[in-house]
FIPADREN-317092 format. One record per residue (C-alpha): chain; x, y, z. Coordinates in nm, 2 decimals. Layout:
<nodes>
A, X, Y, Z
...
</nodes>
This chain:
<nodes>
A, 0.41, -0.04, 0.34
A, 0.59, 0.14, 0.06
A, 0.80, -0.05, -0.19
A, 1.11, 0.16, -0.27
A, 1.27, -0.12, -0.47
A, 1.01, -0.15, -0.74
A, 1.22, -0.02, -1.03
A, 1.06, 0.33, -1.01
A, 1.19, 0.62, -0.82
A, 0.97, 0.74, -0.53
A, 0.92, 1.12, -0.49
A, 0.82, 1.20, -0.13
A, 0.67, 1.55, -0.05
A, 0.73, 1.71, 0.29
A, 0.43, 1.85, 0.48
A, 0.58, 2.08, 0.74
A, 0.29, 2.11, 0.99
A, 0.23, 2.45, 1.15
A, 0.35, 2.49, 1.51
A, 0.19, 2.24, 1.75
A, 0.00, 2.34, 2.07
A, 0.23, 2.42, 2.35
A, 0.52, 2.52, 2.12
A, 0.64, 2.89, 2.10
A, 0.50, 2.96, 1.76
A, 0.16, 2.80, 1.81
A, -0.12, 3.01, 1.65
A, -0.40, 2.88, 1.87
A, -0.60, 2.72, 1.60
A, -0.58, 2.33, 1.57
A, -0.83, 2.32, 1.29
A, -0.62, 2.55, 1.08
A, -0.32, 2.32, 1.13
A, -0.51, 2.02, 1.01
A, -0.66, 2.21, 0.71
A, -0.33, 2.35, 0.59
A, -0.15, 2.01, 0.62
A, -0.43, 1.83, 0.43
A, -0.43, 2.09, 0.15
A, -0.05, 2.05, 0.11
A, -0.07, 1.67, 0.10
A, -0.34, 1.69, -0.17
A, -0.14, 1.94, -0.37
A, 0.16, 1.70, -0.37
A, -0.06, 1.40, -0.47
A, -0.23, 1.59, -0.75
A, 0.11, 1.70, -0.88
A, 0.22, 1.34, -0.91
A, 0.42, 1.28, -0.59
A, 0.44, 0.91, -0.49
A, 0.42, 0.96, -0.11
A, 0.39, 1.21, 0.17
A, 0.60, 1.27, 0.48
A, 0.46, 1.47, 0.77
A, 0.71, 1.66, 1.00
A, 0.66, 1.90, 1.29
A, 0.93, 2.13, 1.16
A, 0.77, 2.45, 1.30
A, 0.79, 2.32, 1.66
A, 1.12, 2.50, 1.72
A, 1.31, 2.48, 1.95
A, 1.28, 2.10, 1.96
A, 1.29, 1.87, 2.26
A, 1.54, 1.58, 2.28
A, 1.36, 1.25, 2.21
A, 1.04, 1.38, 2.38
A, 0.72, 1.55, 2.28
A, 0.42, 1.63, 2.49
A, 0.08, 1.46, 2.46
A, -0.05, 1.78, 2.30
A, 0.20, 1.73, 2.01
A, 0.11, 1.36, 1.97
A, -0.26, 1.46, 1.97
A, -0.24, 1.72, 1.69
A, 0.00, 1.52, 1.48
A, -0.23, 1.22, 1.51
A, -0.52, 1.43, 1.39
A, -0.32, 1.57, 1.10
A, -0.20, 1.22, 1.00
A, -0.54, 1.07, 1.02
A, -0.70, 1.35, 0.81
A, -0.42, 1.33, 0.55
A, -0.45, 0.96, 0.52
A, -0.83, 1.00, 0.46
A, -0.77, 1.25, 0.18
A, -0.49, 1.09, -0.02
A, -0.43, 0.75, -0.17
A, -0.05, 0.75, -0.17
A, 0.16, 0.62, 0.12
A, 0.21, 0.85, 0.41
A, 0.48, 0.86, 0.68
A, 0.58, 1.08, 0.97
A, 0.88, 1.22, 1.15
A, 0.85, 1.37, 1.50
A, 1.13, 1.61, 1.59
A, 1.36, 1.58, 1.75
A, 1.42, 1.21, 1.75
A, 1.09, 1.13, 1.90
A, 1.08, 0.81, 1.71
A, 0.85, 0.61, 1.95
A, 0.59, 0.89, 1.93
A, 0.62, 0.87, 1.55
A, 0.55, 0.50, 1.56
A, 0.25, 0.54, 1.79
A, 0.11, 0.81, 1.57
A, 0.17, 0.60, 1.26
A, -0.01, 0.30, 1.41
A, -0.31, 0.50, 1.53
A, -0.34, 0.69, 1.20
A, -0.28, 0.40, 0.96
A, 0.04, 0.54, 0.82
A, 0.30, 0.34, 0.62
A, 0.64, 0.45, 0.75
A, 0.83, 0.67, 0.98
A, 1.16, 0.86, 0.94
A, 1.38, 0.80, 1.24
A, 1.69, 1.00, 1.34
A, 1.95, 0.88, 1.59
A, 1.89, 0.51, 1.50
A, 2.25, 0.40, 1.53
A, 2.55, 0.57, 1.70
A, 2.51, 0.86, 1.95
A, 2.57, 1.21, 1.83
A, 2.56, 1.57, 1.95
A, 2.25, 1.73, 1.80
A, 2.11, 2.09, 1.83
A, 1.91, 1.96, 2.13
A, 2.21, 1.81, 2.31
A, 2.35, 1.46, 2.32
A, 2.13, 1.20, 2.16
A, 2.18, 0.83, 2.22
A, 2.10, 0.57, 1.95
A, 1.76, 0.41, 1.99
A, 1.74, 0.12, 1.74
A, 1.70, -0.15, 2.01
A, 1.44, 0.04, 2.21
A, 1.26, 0.15, 1.90
A, 1.22, -0.18, 1.73
A, 1.12, -0.35, 2.06
A, 0.85, -0.09, 2.10
A, 0.74, -0.15, 1.74
A, 0.70, -0.52, 1.82
A, 0.52, -0.45, 2.15
A, 0.25, -0.23, 1.99
A, 0.20, -0.45, 1.69
A, 0.34, -0.22, 1.44
A, 0.58, -0.44, 1.25
A, 0.41, -0.34, 0.92
A, 0.53, 0.02, 0.96
A, 0.87, 0.07, 0.80
A, 1.14, 0.26, 0.98
A, 1.36, 0.46, 0.74
A, 1.67, 0.59, 0.92
A, 1.90, 0.89, 0.89
A, 2.27, 0.82, 0.92
A, 2.53, 1.08, 1.01
A, 2.23, 1.31, 1.07
A, 2.21, 1.67, 0.96
A, 2.21, 1.95, 1.22
A, 2.46, 1.74, 1.43
A, 2.82, 1.70, 1.52
A, 2.97, 1.36, 1.47
A, 3.31, 1.42, 1.62
A, 3.27, 1.14, 1.87
A, 3.23, 0.90, 1.59
A, 3.49, 1.06, 1.36
A, 3.68, 0.73, 1.33
A, 3.38, 0.57, 1.16
A, 3.33, 0.56, 0.79
A, 3.00, 0.60, 0.61
A, 3.00, 0.23, 0.54
A, 3.02, 0.16, 0.92
A, 2.70, 0.36, 0.97
A, 2.52, 0.19, 0.69
A, 2.63, -0.16, 0.80
A, 2.53, -0.09, 1.16
A, 2.19, 0.04, 1.05
A, 2.14, -0.26, 0.83
A, 2.25, -0.50, 1.10
A, 2.00, -0.33, 1.34
A, 1.72, -0.39, 1.09
A, 1.67, -0.05, 0.93
A, 1.42, -0.06, 0.64
A, 1.60, 0.21, 0.45
A, 1.90, 0.45, 0.46
A, 1.85, 0.83, 0.45
A, 2.15, 1.04, 0.34
A, 2.13, 1.42, 0.39
A, 2.34, 1.73, 0.37
A, 2.46, 1.92, 0.67
A, 2.13, 2.09, 0.74
A, 1.78, 2.13, 0.60
A, 1.79, 2.22, 0.23
A, 2.16, 2.14, 0.19
A, 2.26, 1.90, -0.08
A, 2.38, 1.55, 0.01
A, 2.74, 1.46, -0.08
A, 2.74, 1.28, -0.41
A, 3.03, 1.06, -0.31
A, 2.84, 0.95, 0.00
A, 2.53, 0.87, -0.20
A, 2.73, 0.66, -0.45
A, 2.91, 0.48, -0.17
A, 2.58, 0.41, 0.01
A, 2.44, 0.26, -0.32
A, 2.74, 0.03, -0.34
A, 2.73, -0.07, 0.03
A, 2.38, -0.19, 0.09
A, 2.08, -0.36, -0.07
A, 1.85, -0.15, 0.14
A, 1.66, 0.14, -0.02
A, 1.86, 0.46, -0.04
A, 1.66, 0.78, 0.03
A, 1.81, 1.13, -0.01
A, 1.67, 1.35, 0.27
A, 1.77, 1.70, 0.18
A, 1.88, 1.94, -0.09
A, 1.70, 1.79, -0.39
A, 1.57, 2.03, -0.65
A, 1.48, 2.04, -1.02
A, 1.83, 2.13, -1.12
A, 2.03, 1.86, -0.93
A, 1.80, 1.56, -0.90
A, 1.93, 1.41, -1.23
A, 2.28, 1.38, -1.08
A, 2.15, 1.17, -0.79
A, 1.89, 0.97, -0.99
A, 2.10, 0.66, -1.07
A, 2.21, 0.61, -0.70
A, 1.90, 0.66, -0.49
A, 1.56, 0.49, -0.47
A, 1.36, 0.78, -0.32
A, 1.39, 1.16, -0.28
A, 1.24, 1.35, 0.01
A, 1.17, 1.70, -0.11
A, 1.04, 2.01, 0.07
A, 1.25, 2.33, 0.08
A, 1.33, 2.36, -0.29
A, 0.96, 2.36, -0.39
A, 0.86, 2.63, -0.14
A, 0.85, 3.00, -0.22
A, 1.21, 3.13, -0.25
A, 1.33, 2.78, -0.17
A, 1.27, 2.83, 0.21
A, 1.12, 2.55, 0.41
A, 0.87, 2.76, 0.61
A, 0.71, 2.92, 0.31
A, 0.41, 2.80, 0.11
A, 0.45, 2.56, -0.18
A, 0.55, 2.74, -0.50
A, 0.34, 2.61, -0.79
A, 0.62, 2.71, -1.04
A, 0.89, 2.53, -0.85
A, 0.66, 2.23, -0.79
A, 0.58, 2.21, -1.16
A, 0.95, 2.24, -1.27
A, 1.04, 1.95, -1.04
A, 0.76, 1.72, -1.16
A, 0.85, 1.80, -1.52
A, 1.21, 1.70, -1.45
A, 1.10, 1.38, -1.28
A, 0.87, 1.29, -1.57
A, 1.16, 1.34, -1.81
A, 1.39, 1.12, -1.60
A, 1.13, 0.85, -1.57
A, 1.11, 0.84, -1.95
A, 1.48, 0.80, -2.02
</nodes>
């Protein structure tokens, strides 16, 4: 487990795994997928990140709540190898909304947490309508003996329309996720790399005692403005070359971010 309420901010580095077998962009080399993911995870840890989050971002276009056994297999291999090579906590998200698969991978690979989208309230995602899955997911966690694996949950998820729940306030989402036993609340912008709304982050901080994680748009220039209101920051796009998620990690951007974090930690 990862303690996000220990008085120190947690910086989580995103490992966007290369396209999985069976997906349109697959390169045909499973060993290369594992090697690249491990190298990125080690780079984050060596830079001073506190945790790693694995995500199959390159598996576009995504399926709705389902992935094939070939995807579970490669992500399990990636997760197991990363866990063997780093000492910081490791988590996983399986797109899109394949939260049960993420839990199974986490259990088999000895991971610490998962990121789950669509936990409370249905919404229209890129992949189509996605029902909430809190009840099913946490029953599954109990059934497989994975209660020690934390479930951090996106609310008002990015890449989605929430017109069907337009009458709900942010506090309604947070209270529902808390009531349904979320282990932490993730606030994002409208899409990958987009900044979260400051007012929403501040409201979330006032609404719940659960950890608040910011799940998109954090960079060396803006992290200070979110620092007082969040417990953890999930960072990927801004530290890639040209700030684009599918590019390689940029050492200069990575160093700038870590220097900013070190400064904030010493205030």
